[in-house]
N, C-alpha and C positions, 0 to 999 in steps of 0.2 A: 877465837874471839868473834863476837858478832854484835850487831847493833840493829835497832829498829828505828826506821826513819819515818816520821810523820809526813806524808806527802802533801798535806794541806799547809803546814806551817814550817816544815823543814827541821823541826826539832829532832835531835838524835838522842836515843836512849840506848846506852851500852848494856848488853847482857851482863848480869852480875856473876857470870861463870863462863868457863870455856865449854865447848861441846866437842866430843870426839868419840871415836872408836866404838860405835854401836855394833852389836853382834848381828843385827838384822840388816844385811847389805841392801835389801830392796827399799828400806825406809830412808826418807830424807832426814838429815840431821836436825833440821828445823823445818817444820811444816806449818802453814798458816793459810788463811783465805783473806783477801782484802776486805771482805764484808763481815768479818767476824773478829771478836776480841780474843778468841781462843788461839793459843800458840802451843804447838806440840814439839817437845824436844825428844829426839830418839838417840839414845846412846848414853855416854857418861858425861856428867857435869863435873868439871874440875878433876877429870880422870878417876872419878869414883862413882859407884852405883849405876851400873848398866841397866837401862830400862827405858820406859816411855814415861815422860813427865809432862803433865798438863798444866798450863798456866793461863791466866786470864790477864789481859792488859786493860787497866782502867786508870784514868788520870795519870798517864805516864809512869805507871808502876806495874811490875809483873808480880802476880800473886799465884803461888803454887796451889792448885786445887786438887790434884791427885798425882800419884806416882805409882807405877807398876813395874816392879823389878823383873828382869829376865833371868 
C-alpha cells in the first residue's frame, strides 16, 4: 500500500493499487521528483503485470499515461 501526501495542505491520496515484486532490483518501487507531476511505478500493481508504469498526478488524481511490461 502507498499514499501521496500533499506537503502544502496535508491531503492524503491513497494509491489505488498495491506495488510489489518488481524484477528490476535496482529500481525503486515508486519513483518521483518533488517538482514534477510524474510518478513512476516499478513492479507489479496488485500482484499483476510486472513492468514500469507511468502516471501523472493532477487535481489529486492519478492517470496512467504509459505502461511498459518486462
